[in-house]
C-alpha positions in Angstrom: -8.9 13.4 -18.7 -7.2 10.5 -20.5 -6.7 7.2 -18.9 -3.2 5.7 -18.7 -2.4 3.0 -21.3 -2.3 -0.4 -19.6 -4.4 0.7 -16.6 -8.0 -0.2 -17.3 -9.2 -0.8 -13.7 -8.0 0.2 -10.3 -8.3 -1.5 -6.9 -8.5 0.4 -3.7 -7.7 -1.9 -0.7 -9.2 -0.4 2.4 -12.7 1.2 2.4 -12.2 3.7 5.2 -12.0 7.5 5.0 -9.0 7.7 2.7 -10.3 4.8 0.6 -13.5 6.7 -0.1 -11.6 9.8 -1.2 -9.2 7.9 -3.4 -12.1 6.0 -4.9 -13.9 9.2 -5.7 -11.1 10.8 -7.7 -10.3 7.6 -9.5 -14.0 7.0 -10.5 -14.3 10.7 -11.6 -11.1 10.1 -13.7 -13.0 7.4 -15.7 -11.5 4.3 -14.0 -13.7 1.4 -12.8 -12.8 1.0 -9.1 -12.7 -2.4 -7.4 -13.2 -1.4 -3.7 -11.9 -4.1 -1.4 -12.5 -4.6 2.3 -13.2 -7.4 4.7 -17.0 -6.8 5.3 -20.0 -5.7 3.3 -21.0 -3.3 6.1 -17.7 -1.4 5.7 -18.0 -1.4 2.0 -21.6 -0.1 2.1 -20.5 2.7 4.5 -17.7 3.7 2.1 -20.0 3.8 -0.9 -22.2 6.1 1.1 -19.3 8.4 1.7 -18.3 8.3 -1.9 -21.9 9.3 -2.8 -21.7 12.2 -0.3 -18.4 13.3 -1.8 -19.9 13.4 -5.3 -23.1 15.2 -4.1 -20.8 17.9 -2.5 -18.9 18.3 -5.8 -22.2 18.7 -7.7 -23.4 21.2 -5.2 -20.2 23.2 -5.7 -20.6 23.0 -9.5 -17.3 21.1 -9.8 -18.9 18.2 -11.6 -22.3 17.6 -13.3 -24.9 15.4 -11.8 -24.5 13.1 -14.8 -20.7 12.8 -14.3 -21.3 12.1 -10.6 -23.8 9.3 -11.4 -21.4 7.8 -13.9 -18.6 7.9 -11.3 -20.7 6.2 -8.7 -21.6 3.5 -11.3 -17.9 2.7 -11.6 -17.5 1.7 -8.0 -17.5 -2.1 -7.6 -17.4 -3.2 -3.9 -16.0 -6.6 -3.1 -14.9 -8.6 -0.1 -12.6 -10.7 -2.3 -9.0 -9.6 -2.6 -8.6 -12.1 -5.5 -11.5 -10.7 -7.4 -10.7 -7.0 -6.9 -7.0 -7.3 -7.7 -7.5 -9.9 -10.4 -9.3 -7.3 -12.5 -7.0 -4.4 -11.8 -3.7 -3.2 -13.2 -3.1 -0.7 -10.3 -3.9 -1.3 -6.7 -3.7 1.3 -4.0 -3.6 0.3 -0.3 -5.4 2.6 2.2 -5.2 0.7 5.5 -4.2 2.1 8.9 -0.8 3.7 9.3 0.9 0.7 11.0 4.0 -0.8 9.3 3.1 -4.4 10.3 -0.5 -4.1 9.0 0.7 -2.6 5.7 3.3 -5.2 5.2 0.8 -8.0 5.8 -1.7 -6.4 3.4 1.0 -6.0 0.7 1.9 -9.7 0.9 -1.8 -10.5 0.3 -2.1 -7.9 -2.5 1.0 -9.3 -4.2 -0.4 -12.8 -4.0 -3.8 -11.8 -5.5 -2.5 -9.4 -8.2 -1.7 -10.4 -11.7 1.9 -10.2 -12.9 2.8 -6.6 -13.7 0.2 -5.0 -11.5 1.5 -1.9 -9.9 1.0 -1.9 -6.1 0.8 1.5 -4.5 0.7 2.5 -0.8 -1.1 5.5 0.5 1.1 5.7 3.5 1.5 9.3 4.8 5.0 8.8 6.2 6.2 5.2 6.3 9.0 4.5 3.8 7.8 2.7 0.8 10.9 0.5 0.9 9.9 -0.8 4.4 6.4 -1.5 3.4 7.7 -3.6 0.4 10.2 -5.4 2.5 8.3 -8.8 2.6 7.3 -8.8 -1.0 8.8 -10.6 -3.9 8.3 -7.9 -6.5 9.4 -4.6 -4.8 10.1 -3.1 -8.2 6.4 -3.0 -8.8 5.7 -1.2 -5.5 5.5 2.6 -5.3 4.2 5.2 -2.8 1.0 7.1 -3.9 0.3 9.4 -1.0 -3.1 11.2 -1.5 -4.2 14.0 0.9 -7.7 14.3 2.3 -9.9 15.4 0.7 -8.2 14.5 -2.6 -10.8 16.2 -4.7 -9.8 19.5 -3.0 -6.2 19.0 -2.1 -4.8 17.9 -5.5 -1.2 17.2 -4.6 -0.2 13.5 -4.6 3.2 12.4 -3.6 4.6 9.7 -5.8 7.4 8.0 -3.8 10.2 5.9 -5.4 11.2 3.1 -3.1 14.8 1.9 -3.2 13.8 -0.9 -5.6 10.9 0.8 -7.5 11.5 0.4 -11.2 11.5 3.5 -13.5 8.5 2.1 -15.4 6.5 1.7 -12.2 7.4 5.2 -11.0 6.6 6.9 -14.2 3.4 5.1 -14.8 2.3 6.0 -11.2 3.1 9.7 -12.0 1.1 9.5 -15.2 -1.8 7.9 -13.4 -1.9 10.7 -10.8 -2.0 13.2 -13.7 -4.8 11.2 -15.4 -7.2 11.7 -12.5 -6.6 15.5 -12.4 -4.2 15.5 -9.5 -0.7 17.1 -9.3 2.2 14.6 -8.8 5.0 15.5 -6.4 7.9 13.3 -7.3 9.7 12.0 -4.2 12.9 10.6 -5.7 14.5 9.4 -2.4 12.5 7.3 0.0 12.4 8.7 3.5 10.0 9.2 6.4 7.4 12.0 6.0 8.4 12.4 2.3 8.1 16.1 1.2 4.9 17.8 2.2 4.6 16.4 5.7 8.3 17.2 6.3 7.7 20.8 5.3 4.6 21.0 7.5 6.4 19.5 10.5 9.2 22.1 10.1 6.6 24.9 10.0 4.8 23.5 13.1 8.1 23.3 14.9 9.0 26.9 14.1 5.6 28.1 15.1 5.7 26.2 18.4 9.2 27.6 19.2 8.0 31.2 18.6 5.0 30.7 20.9 6.9 28.9 23.6 9.6 31.7 23.6 6.8 34.3 24.1 7.6 36.0 20.8 4.0 35.8 19.7 0.7 34.0 20.2 -1.0 31.1 18.4 -3.6 33.4 17.1 -1.1 35.8 15.6 0.9 32.9 14.1 -2.3 31.8 12.3 -3.0 35.4 11.1 0.6 35.8 10.0 0.3 32.7 7.8 -3.1 33.6 6.4 -2.3 37.2 5.5 1.4 37.1 4.4 3.5 34.2 3.2 0.6 31.7 3.1 -0.9 33.6 0.2 2.4 34.0 -1.6 3.2 30.3 -1.2 -0.1 29.4 -2.9 0.7 31.6 -5.8 4.5 31.2 -6.2 5.9 28.5 -3.9 8.5 29.0 -1.1 11.4 30.0 -3.3 9.7 32.8 -5.3 8.0 34.1 -2.1 11.3 35.1 -0.4 11.4 38.7 -1.5 14.5 38.5 -3.6 18.0 37.0 -3.2 19.6 40.1 -1.8 17.1 40.4 1.1 17.3 36.6 1.7 21.1 36.8 1.9 20.7 39.6 4.5 18.2 38.1 6.8 18.1 34.3 6.4 21.3 33.3 8.1 20.2 35.0 11.4 16.9 33.2 11.3 18.2 29.9 10.2 20.9 29.9 12.9 18.2 29.5 15.5 16.9 26.5 13.7 20.2 24.6 13.9 23.3 23.7 11.9 21.5 21.5 9.4 19.3 24.4 8.3 22.3 26.6 7.8 23.9 23.9 5.6 20.8 23.9 3.4 21.0 27.7 2.7 23.3 27.4 -0.4 20.9 24.7 -1.8 17.9 27.0 -1.2 19.7 29.9 -2.9 20.8 27.7 -5.9 17.2 26.4 -6.3 15.9 30.0 -6.6 18.1 30.5 -9.7 16.1 27.8 -11.5 12.8 29.6 -11.1 
């Protein structure tokens, strides 16, 4: 993996569960990681979790023991925001999913960061624009939503806030690729982004079927595991529909039950299939 030009070191602000996972993939990608939190105890616990992540990957033959040791050596814990961000060209926030907390942390990150440093938020659903609302350089703020565990679930949503610059957005995409992950470009800022929005729609449909007595929770799980779930992994939702003719025949009836908005999306879905 090749590091992104202009990003020599990375800061992870928040040494919790998500912070440990993000630190793991960044360190394996060759980046020195400045791990920032408020207490040494929290940092020590996070480093222990990173070590456990790496041990698991070695056991699974995903990385060598030497690579794991090298990655662990790139983790630099610090309780100083100024030190951690002062050495970094990209900083990713991984604090609790509360807008007020994230806004407060971003004000501190912006004050500690050098000019030009990209500031990323790992929010799983809060709009990037809202998180950047109190900052003076919103063009340098971007969403970088990593899923847990990130060394298994490789998709990373890169979210363009309303004022995120093209350079910031594209450099964030390149960074995600440089650590071996798969960037999902979110071009319009909105709650839940792409992946969680799709998951919420699936959960809602499953709940409706169970509550209506159509099937059971157990059979919903079996249906997903042994039919479209496998197809989605291989081909994605568009290619897994069984052909346009069959989709035209059956989809309107199913979508009608899911409301007017879903019906309005049907032409878009059909058009997108033609691009495959």
